[in-house]
DRENFI-652120 format. One record per residue (C-alpha): residue number from 1; residue in one letter; y, z, x. Coordinates in pm, whole numbers, plus 50000, padded with zeros to 5 digits. Layout:
BEGIN
     k   r      py      pz      px
   NUM   A       Y       Z       X
...
END
This chain:
BEGIN
     k   r      py      pz      px
     1   X   52381   48499   48538
     2   X   52440   48625   48183
     3   X   52119   48801   48080
     4   X   52247   48902   47735
     5   X   52158   48570   47575
     6   X   51810   48547   47728
     7   X   51508   48645   47521
     8   X   51368   48973   47664
     9   X   51022   48820   47697
    10   X   51170   48538   47906
    11   X   51396   48765   48109
    12   X   51119   48902   48331
    13   X   50986   48553   48397
    14   X   51337   48422   48471
    15   X   51410   48700   48717
    16   X   51071   48661   48883
    17   X   51132   48288   48931
    18   X   51505   48270   49000
    19   X   51618   48616   49113
    20   X   51312   48803   49245
    21   X   51515   49051   49450
    22   X   51692   49172   49134
    23   X   51362   49217   48953
    24   X   51216   49397   49254
    25   X   51508   49638   49257
    26   X   51467   49701   48882
    27   X   51093   49773   48909
    28   X   51128   49983   49223
    29   X   51423   50205   49134
    30   X   51371   50189   48758
    31   X   51016   50145   48632
    32   X   50822   50289   48926
    33   X   51060   50585   48949
    34   X   51021   50661   48576
    35   X   50641   50639   48583
    36   X   50615   50839   48906
    37   X   50846   51108   48766
    38   X   50607   51148   48472
    39   X   50310   51170   48709
    40   X   50468   51452   48908
    41   X   50525   51663   48594
    42   X   50156   51754   48606
    43   X   50107   51991   48905
    44   X   49831   51890   49147
    45   X   49662   52103   49410
    46   X   49463   52035   49724
    47   X   49336   51684   49786
    48   X   49451   51569   49440
    49   X   49811   51585   49567
    50   X   49749   51297   49808
    51   X   49789   51013   49555
    52   X   50151   51126   49515
    53   X   50201   51134   49891
    54   X   50072   50779   49924
    55   X   50301   50670   49640
    56   X   50591   50831   49829
    57   X   50495   50636   50140
    58   X   50473   50315   49936
    59   X   50817   50376   49785
    60   X   50977   50445   50126
    61   X   50834   50125   50276
    62   X   50934   49931   49965
    63   X   51293   50056   49976
    64   X   51317   49949   50340
    65   X   51167   49612   50253
    66   X   51422   49563   49973
    67   X   51720   49632   50198
    68   X   51579   49418   50480
    69   X   51515   49134   50234
    70   X   51876   49160   50117
    71   X   51980   49074   50472
    72   X   52144   49260   50759
    73   X   52488   49183   50899
    74   X   52446   49043   51247
    75   X   52703   48769   51312
    76   X   53041   48859   51463
    77   X   53214   48607   51231
    78   X   53083   48773   50916
    79   X   53353   48922   50696
    80   X   53484   48969   50345
    81   X   53534   48597   50281
    82   X   53213   48472   50438
    83   X   52930   48721   50452
    84   X   52667   48612   50705
    85   X   52346   48808   50658
    86   X   52074   48800   50920
    87   X   51706   48802   50822
    88   X   51494   49034   51037
    89   X   51175   48828   51032
    90   X   50967   49072   51236
    91   X   51058   49397   51060
    92   X   51032   49239   50714
    93   X   50678   49129   50790
    94   X   50578   49453   50960
    95   X   50710   49652   50663
    96   X   50532   49436   50408
    97   X   50207   49476   50601
    98   X   50253   49854   50574
    99   X   50315   49817   50198
   100   X   49988   49628   50155
   101   X   49788   49876   50361
   102   X   49938   50175   50180
   103   X   49861   50029   49839
   104   X   49508   49931   49945
   105   X   49445   50287   50067
   106   X   49578   50435   49742
   107   X   49366   50201   49531
   108   X   49052   50245   49740
   109   X   49066   50626   49744
   110   X   49195   50712   49400
   111   X   49172   50418   49158
   112   X   48852   50226   49230
   113   X   48606   50520   49234
   114   X   48422   50558   48904
   115   X   48412   50939   48910
   116   X   48605   51245   49025
   117   X   48321   51326   49266
   118   X   48343   50986   49432
   119   X   48721   51020   49471
   120   X   48671   51354   49644
   121   X   48407   51206   49876
   122   X   48627   50911   49972
   123   X   48923   51140   50033
   124   X   48723   51379   50254
   125   X   48579   51091   50459
   126   X   48932   50950   50499
   127   X   49055   51291   50612
   128   X   48769   51329   50863
   129   X   48838   50985   51007
   130   X   49209   51066   51040
   131   X   49148   51401   51209
   132   X   48898   51237   51446
   133   X   49155   50973   51543
   134   X   49410   51246   51607
   135   X   49161   51429   51832
   136   X   49155   51123   52059
   137   X   49522   51164   52154
   138   X   49566   51228   52528
   139   X   49694   51585   52497
   140   X   49601   51877   52722
   141   X   49621   52242   52621
   142   X   49901   52312   52872
   143   X   50115   52007   52786
   144   X   50354   52206   52565
   145   X   50390   52538   52390
   146   X   50134   52586   52111
   147   X   49936   52278   52221
   148   X   49621   52489   52258
   149   X   49673   52646   51916
   150   X   49718   52306   51751
   151   X   49409   52159   51919
   152   X   49193   52457   51817
   153   X   49331   52449   51464
   154   X   49256   52077   51430
   155   X   48897   52135   51547
   156   X   48851   52408   51288
   157   X   48999   52196   51007
   158   X   48775   51905   51106
   159   X   48463   52124   51112
   160   X   48551   52272   50772
   161   X   48618   51928   50623
   162   X   48281   51799   50749
   163   X   48114   52100   50589
   164   X   48305   52036   50266
   165   X   48200   51671   50262
   166   X   47835   51752   50318
   167   X   47847   52002   50034
   168   X   48003   51771   49777
   169   X   47802   51628   49491
   170   X   47859   51260   49567
   171   X   47747   51300   49930
   172   X   47416   51443   49814
   173   X   47360   51155   49574
   174   X   47367   50884   49846
   175   X   47047   50777   50020
   176   X   47044   50872   50388
   177   X   47002   50516   50517
   178   X   47305   50410   50314
   179   X   47509   50710   50426
   180   X   47445   50623   50790
   181   X   47646   50304   50739
   182   X   47967   50504   50709
   183   X   47896   50858   50825
   184   X   47741   50979   51152
   185   X   47895   51301   51291
   186   X   47679   51293   51607
   187   X   47845   50966   51710
   188   X   48182   51051   51550
   189   X   48127   50744   51336
   190   X   48330   50762   51013
   191   X   48421   50458   50803
   192   X   48615   50548   50491
   193   X   48663   50184   50390
   194   X   48354   50063   50209
   195   X   48214   49902   49896
   196   X   47972   50098   49680
   197   X   47783   49881   49436
   198   X   47433   49912   49290
   199   X   47375   50221   49507
   200   X   47443   50013   49818
   201   X   47719   50083   50072
   202   X   47890   49800   50261
   203   X   48142   49903   50533
   204   X   48471   49714   50535
   205   X   48725   49631   50802
   206   X   49091   49672   50707
   207   X   49120   49295   50653
   208   X   48809   49299   50433
   209   X   48955   49588   50232
   210   X   49278   49392   50180
   211   X   49073   49093   50063
   212   X   48878   49314   49824
   213   X   49181   49491   49678
   214   X   49422   49198   49646
   215   X   49159   48937   49567
   216   X   49376   48624   49615
   217   X   49438   48389   49906
   218   X   49814   48437   49872
   219   X   49782   48805   49961
   220   X   49499   48761   50211
   221   X   49689   48494   50405
   222   X   50010   48698   50383
   223   X   49834   48997   50534
   224   X   49711   48783   50823
   225   X   50058   48629   50858
   226   X   50236   48968   50862
   227   X   49983   49099   51114
   228   X   50067   48809   51344
   229   X   50433   48913   51337
   230   X   50348   49281   51380
   231   X   50146   49210   51694
   232   X   50388   48957   51847
   233   X   50135   48676   51836
   234   X   50233   48343   51996
   235   X   50278   48181   51656
   236   X   50521   48456   51550
   237   X   50744   48395   51850
   238   X   50721   48019   51802
   239   X   50830   48052   51438
   240   X   51114   48283   51541
   241   X   51233   48022   51791
   242   X   51239   47755   51519
   243   X   51442   47955   51263
   244   X   51670   48154   51492
   245   X   52034   48085   51416
   246   X   51950   47872   51111
   247   X   52031   47936   50746
   248   X   51713   48030   50562
   249   X   51663   47909   50206
   250   X   51534   48127   49921
   251   X   51220   47914   49926
   252   X   51150   48077   50264
   253   X   51235   48438   50178
   254   X   51160   48473   49803
   255   X   50779   48427   49810
   256   X   50731   48752   50001
   257   X   50959   48932   49756
   258   X   50748   48801   49467
   259   X   50435   48939   49630
   260   X   50615   49273   49666
   261   X   50693   49261   49292
   262   X   50327   49195   49213
   263   X   50213   49482   49436
   264   X   50462   49717   49272
   265   X   50343   49614   48925
   266   X   49982   49680   49031
   267   X   50076   50027   49156
   268   X   50260   50112   48834
   269   X   49961   50003   48627
   270   X   49728   50208   48849
   271   X   49938   50523   48819
   272   X   49904   50498   48443
   273   X   49528   50446   48470
   274   X   49453   50755   48683
   275   X   49652   51007   48480
   276   X   49629   51024   48101
   277   X   49966   51199   48083
   278   X   50145   50891   48221
   279   X   50195   50598   47987
   280   X   50383   50269   47993
   281   X   50479   50309   47629
   282   X   50821   50455   47717
   283   X   50918   50122   47876
   284   X   51053   49809   47702
   285   X   50768   49597   47570
   286   X   50851   49288   47786
   287   X   50829   49510   48095
   288   X   50491   49648   47985
   289   X   50356   49300   47920
   290   X   50484   49177   48257
   291   X   50330   49467   48450
   292   X   49994   49450   48278
   293   X   49983   49071   48288
   294   X   50057   49060   48661
   295   X   49819   49343   48747
   296   X   49526   49215   48542
   297   X   49569   48858   48665
   298   X   49521   48970   49024
   299   X   49230   49202   48939
   300   X   49046   48932   48744
   301   X   49139   48634   48959
   302   X   48860   48406   49074
   303   X   48910   48128   49328
   304   X   48813   47785   49195
END
């Protein structure tokens, strides 16, 4: 396609509709990379470095998703004249599920909170939950060299993090009966996914968090669909049996790529919202309008 004669404002729409993989590549390696590079120019310390680590994780998953969506060579008759690309249904879906969960975690911890204190509280609760899960690994002190040292170190870090959480300003502002919904050290009960509205806390499952963050049936159903493929559900194997060895149309593969584009646009917009030093103004205006339009449409979407 000759893009030179297309109006810039129409170019993004055209790529999104007709060539989503090209647009995804542009946003991922171009726009997201530029915005993220600006973000990293401001040094961060301690827990405030974790947004960047989650963005790194998002970018790694997204790069894998892009290459998987481009197709993998699997047929012995594939060659220079006829290139036969295989579509790895299971890994594509598993990777996109990881993309959604990574973005939802980033948004929940560092974008949605209304204050710095709330961000710190959410991060510390997330850290406590993660360290607690690690402590449940079946590892004995004599399993390998330094196992005892690692176990003792993890216990100390967990104890210090609990102390840090209970000392933070936001923790002290929550009513005890509400706090018990998500935090109970005696029972090792920690739920870092929650809604906080009108001074009320509502715990969320991972699926409920996805529904809250992405806010549309397209994403919610896609999360459930990708989970089915991740867990080798009967329906996943049945679908695999139906498409195996068949040529897949773009109508089958492109919708997931479009959702990946939307998720990437949301992340770019969020990065700019959490750091005043990062702006979209350095980008071409059609790109800015596309990113903000996509992001805000999902945020403000209401099912009819």
